[in-house]
TORGU-389695 format. One record per residue: z, y, x of N, C-alpha, C in turn; residue in one letter. Coordinates in steps of 0.02 Angstrom, whole numbers, padded with zeros to 5 digits, always signed. Atoms other than C-alpha are relative to their C-alpha. Layout:
<rs>
ZYXZYXZYXa...
</rs>
This chain:
<rs>
+00068+00020-00017+00721+00523+02889-00022-00055-00049v+00028+00051+00045+00616+00429+02762-00054-00039+00037q+00046+00043-00037+00526+00282+02840-00035-00048-00047l+00040+00046+00040+00387+00180+02764-00034-00050+00045q+00029+00053-00041+00343+00015+02844-00054-00037-00039a+00055+00037+00031+00185-00082+02810-00031-00046+00052s+00037+00043-00045+00071-00214+02883+00019-00073-00001g-00019+00070+00004+00161-00374+02841-00050-00041-00039g+00044+00044+00037+00076-00524+02767+00010-00072+00018g-00003+00072-00013+00045-00710+02772-00054-00017+00051l+00046+00019-00052-00034-00775+02931+00016-00071+00025v-00012+00066-00029-00051-00939+03025+00029+00008+00071q-00026+00000-00068+00037-00982+03186-00056+00014+00050a+00049-00020-00050-00053-00904+03333-00038+00063-00017g+00034-00061+00022-00120-00758+03232+00039+00062+00024d-00030-00064-00018-00081-00574+03259+00007+00044-00062s-00010-00051+00051-00017-00434+03149+00023+00063+00034l-00028-00063-00024+00019-00251+03176+00037+00034-00056r-00041-00036+00048+00161-00170+03083-00001+00075+00017l-00003-00072-00008+00167+00017+03056+00060+00027-00038s-00056-00033+00033+00310+00132+03010-00011+00075+00006c+00015-00072+00002+00275+00311+02957+00062+00037-00024v-00052-00045+00023+00404+00448+02943-00032+00054-00042a+00035-00045+00047+00361+00553+02792+00030+00070-00003v-00032-00065+00009+00482+00697+02811+00027+00031+00063d-00029-00027-00061+00530+00720+02992-00036-00030+00060r+00033+00025-00059+00457+00703+03165+00041-00056+00033a-00033+00057-00032+00496+00538+03251+00011+00011+00075l+00002-00008-00073+00474+00608+03425+00069+00007+00032s-00067-00010-00028+00659+00648+03446+00047-00058-00012s-00042+00058+00014+00722+00477+03394-00019-00060+00043y+00013+00068-00024+00741+00312+03481-00016-00042-00062t+00024+00038+00058+00646+00196+03364+00004-00075+00015m-00004+00072-00011+00664+00011+03338-00026-00040-00059g+00016+00049+00051+00611-00141+03242+00055-00053+00000w-00048+00054+00010+00733-00268+03172-00030-00047-00050f+00025+00047+00049+00705-00422+03068+00058-00041-00028r-00051+00043+00032+00802-00530+02948-00036-00058-00033q+00027+00062+00028+00753-00709+02912+00044-00023-00057a-00040+00024+00056+00811-00797+02754+00062-00036+00024p-00063+00032-00016+00993-00844+02767+00029+00019+00067g-00024-00021-00065+01015-00755+02933+00016+00074+00001k-00016-00071-00007+01084-00590+02992-00059+00038+00030e+00051-00042-00029+00974-00445+03039+00007+00001+00075r-00002+00002-00072+00927-00452+03222-00048+00050+00031e+00041-00046-00037+00854-00335+03350-00065-00034+00023f+00064+00025-00024+00670-00357+03393-00025+00040+00060v+00027-00043-00053+00613-00208+03496+00021+00072-00012a-00016-00071+00006+00650-00026+03532-00040+00040+00051a+00035-00045-00045+00566+00123+03612+00038+00066+00004i-00040-00059-00009+00658+00270+03685-00036+00064-00017g+00030-00063+00022+00631+00450+03632-00023+00043+00058w+00015-00047-00054+00622+00531+03802-00056-00022+00045s+00050+00024-00047+00517+00421+03914-00038-00061-00027h+00034+00058+00031+00452+00289+03792+00017-00065+00036d-00021+00064-00028+00549+00155+03883+00007-00051-00056e+00000+00052+00052+00540-00010+03789+00049-00055+00016t-00048+00055-00005+00661-00151+03757-00020-00053-00051y+00020+00054+00044+00630-00321+03681+00053-00055-00002y-00039+00061+00004+00727-00469+03618-00036-00054+00040a+00030+00053-00041+00699-00621+03729-00049-00042-00041d+00041+00043+00042+00623-00714+03583-00071+00027-00012s+00066-00030+00013+00477-00592+03569-00032+00028+00063v+00025-00030-00062+00456-00534+03749-00065-00035+00021k+00064+00027-00020+00277-00556+03806-00048-00012-00057g+00043+00010+00058+00211-00576+03629-00005+00062-00044r-00002-00060+00042+00262-00415+03540-00002+00062+00044f+00002-00064-00035+00227-00236+03593+00018+00055-00049t-00019-00057+00040+00314-00084+03522-00032+00063+00030i+00029-00062-00024+00230+00085+03532+00009+00054-00054s-00007-00055+00047+00232+00255+03450-00056+00049+00011r+00049-00053-00003+00107+00390+03410+00033+00061-00032d-00037-00058+00026+00200+00554+03394-00045+00048-00038n+00046-00043+00038+00045+00645+03332-00005-00025-00072v+00005+00030+00066+00029+00524+03187+00069-00014-00031k-00068+00011+00025+00218+00513+03171+00012-00072-00022n+00001+00070+00019+00203+00325+03170+00025-00044+00057t-00024+00052-00045+00290+00179+03253-00039-00064-00015l+00039+00062+00008+00197+00016+03283+00037-00059+00030y-00021+00062-00032+00239-00164+03320-00060-00047-00001l+00055+00048-00006+00093-00268+03382+00030-00069+00014q-00029+00067-00005+00137-00451+03358-00056-00049+00012m+00050+00050-00018+00031-00582+03445+00032-00068+00005n-00024+00069-00007+00046-00770+03456+00059-00014-00046s-00055+00007+00048+00152-00774+03300+00019-00073-00009l-00029+00066+00010+00264-00923+03270+00034-00003-00068k-00035+00005+00064+00341-00990+03110+00070+00031+00002p-00067-00029-00005+00511-00934+03174+00000+00076+00001e+00005-00073+00006+00447-00754+03170+00001+00022-00073d-00002-00016+00071+00449-00764+02980+00064+00037-00017t-00057-00041+00015+00563-00627+02918-00024+00064-00036a+00014-00069+00022+00573-00458+02834+00013+00044+00060v-00004-00045-00058+00542-00328+02968+00016+00071-00023y-00023-00067+00017+00629-00160+02962-00009+00046+00060y+00001-00050-00053+00597-00003+03061+00063+00043-00004c-00063-00038-00005+00742+00104+03119-00010+00060+00043n-00005-00060-00041+00763+00281+03180+00074+00006+00016a-00070+00007-00019+00923+00266+03278+00040+00063-00012a-00029+00065+00017+01055+00255+03229+00002-00015-00075p-00019+00008+00070+01061+00281+03042-00056-00013-00049y+00054-00001+00050+00890+00280+02963-00041-00064+00001y+00036+00063+00008+00805+00125+02897-00056+00008-00051w+00052+00005+00050+00641+00095+02810+00009-00062-00042g+00003+00062+00038+00613-00032+02674-00040-00050+00040l+00031+00050-00042+00560-00194+02751-00070-00019-00022g+00065+00030+00015+00391-00276+02760+00003-00073+00020t-00008+00071-00009+00379-00464+02745-00056-00029+00043l+00047+00037-00042+00296-00567+02880+00015-00074-00009v-00006+00072+00009+00266-00750+02842-00051-00035+00045t+00044+00036-00046+00196-00865+02976+00003-00074-00018v+00004+00071+00018+00138-01036+02921-00019-00042+00061s+00014+00045-00058+00128-01184+03039-00065-00038-00010s
</rs>
């Protein structure tokens, strides 16, 4: 599965961004999809996931209530709506089609 993530950028604390991840060669509907992030000098960490069968969602505690993961199977796209961004959300964000497929990351920088 080839995944293309986009939507990152430089924003101020409190702003919102929406990340997108498009699968260019295969339908996403049969995959559990997720977002992960890696901040400078830190390991990659889980952010959010959405199940393939019932669209059940899971979030890291650090983003719960601020981020929303969703998918549009018609558009073959995964989204991450990020609200109330904080400087500690600064990272490269990666989309994942579980378990093996990763997109190139998109950089999110949140200034204080």
